[in-house]
C-alpha positions as CSV (number, residue, x, y, z in Angstrom):
1,M,0.0,0.0,0.0
2,F,2.8,2.4,0.8
3,D,6.2,2.5,-0.9
4,A,9.5,4.1,0.0
5,A,8.6,7.4,-1.7
6,T,5.7,7.7,0.6
7,I,7.0,6.4,3.9
8,I,10.5,8.0,3.9
9,P,9.3,11.6,3.9
10,I,6.7,10.9,6.6
11,I,9.4,9.3,8.8
12,V,11.8,12.2,8.2
13,E,9.2,14.9,9.1
14,M,8.2,13.0,12.2
15,I,11.8,12.6,13.4
16,C,12.7,16.2,12.6
17,G,9.6,17.4,14.3
18,A,10.3,15.3,17.4
19,A,13.9,16.7,17.4
20,G,12.5,20.3,17.2
21,G,10.1,19.5,20.1
22,M,13.0,18.1,22.2
23,A,15.1,21.2,21.3
24,V,12.4,23.5,22.7
25,A,12.1,21.4,25.8
26,H,15.9,21.5,26.3
27,S,16.4,25.2,25.6
28,A,13.2,26.7,27.1
29,G,12.6,25.1,30.5
30,S,9.4,27.0,31.1
31,L,7.8,25.6,28.0
32,R,9.0,22.0,28.7
33,L,6.5,19.3,28.5
34,T,7.4,15.7,29.6
35,N,10.2,14.3,27.4
36,G,7.8,12.1,25.6
37,G,5.2,14.8,25.4
38,S,7.7,17.2,23.8
39,A,8.8,14.6,21.3
40,L,5.2,13.6,20.4
41,T,4.0,17.2,20.1
42,G,7.0,17.9,17.9
43,A,6.3,14.9,15.7
44,I,2.7,16.0,15.3
45,G,3.8,19.5,14.5
46,G,6.2,18.3,11.9
47,L,3.5,16.3,10.2
48,V,1.0,19.2,10.3
49,L,3.4,21.9,9.0
50,T,4.7,19.8,6.2
51,W,1.2,18.9,5.2
52,L,0.3,22.7,5.2
53,A,3.5,23.5,3.3
54,G,2.5,21.0,0.6
55,R,-0.7,23.0,0.0
56,I,1.0,26.5,-0.3
57,P,1.9,27.4,-3.9
58,G,5.6,28.0,-4.4
59,I,6.5,26.2,-1.2
60,N,5.0,22.9,-2.2
61,R,7.8,22.1,-4.7
62,L,10.2,22.0,-1.7
63,V,8.3,19.3,0.1
64,G,7.2,17.3,-3.0
65,H,3.7,15.8,-3.0
66,V,3.5,15.3,0.7
67,E,-0.2,16.2,0.7
68,Q,-0.8,13.2,-1.4
69,A,1.6,11.0,0.4
70,V,-0.6,10.9,3.5
71,D,-3.5,9.8,1.4
72,A,-3.5,6.0,1.2
73,A,-5.2,6.0,-2.1
74,V,-2.2,7.7,-3.8
75,V,0.8,5.4,-4.0
76,G,4.1,6.6,-5.3
77,A,3.1,10.2,-5.8
78,G,6.0,12.5,-6.4
79,G,9.7,11.8,-6.5
80,L,12.1,11.2,-3.8
81,S,15.0,13.6,-4.3
82,P,17.5,15.2,-1.9
83,A,15.7,18.5,-2.2
84,V,12.4,17.0,-1.1
85,I,14.0,15.2,1.8
86,V,15.7,18.4,3.0
87,G,12.5,20.4,2.5
88,V,10.5,17.9,4.4
89,G,13.1,17.8,7.2
90,I,13.2,21.6,7.6
91,S,9.4,22.0,7.6
92,G,9.1,19.1,10.0
93,L,11.7,20.7,12.3
94,L,10.0,24.1,12.2
95,G,6.6,22.5,12.7
96,G,7.8,20.6,15.8
97,V,9.3,23.8,17.2
98,L,6.2,25.9,16.6
99,L,3.7,23.4,18.0
100,T,5.8,22.6,21.0
101,I,6.1,26.3,21.8
102,L,2.3,26.8,21.3
103,V,1.4,23.9,23.5
104,G,4.0,24.9,26.1
105,L,2.7,28.5,26.2
106,A,-0.9,27.3,26.5
107,R,0.0,24.9,29.3
108,K,2.0,27.7,31.1
109,N,-0.9,30.2,30.8
110,A,-3.4,27.6,32.0
111,S,-1.4,26.8,35.1
112,T,-0.9,30.4,36.0
113,G,-4.4,31.5,35.4
């Protein structure tokens, strides 16, 4: 059902997103979730931002056809090139950082308020 051109970008964006979430947890102690929570939040953020980047004209060429890769009906969409892997990694990292910061800020505000 899935081939390497579909699975590899998803794995890269999840790993990079988890790394971004862990980086936020390490560098900003006040936004820290649990270690697993930061990694999971980052991985989800990586998936979401990469999916959104695939829908934005002009940026979508940097992440390939990721919006189709998550659709199980589309098999082998797009090509797997170094540029796509780097683009997916960067968007995954940024997505992980952004979502972890947002969740950390919301958690911090909820605990103080």
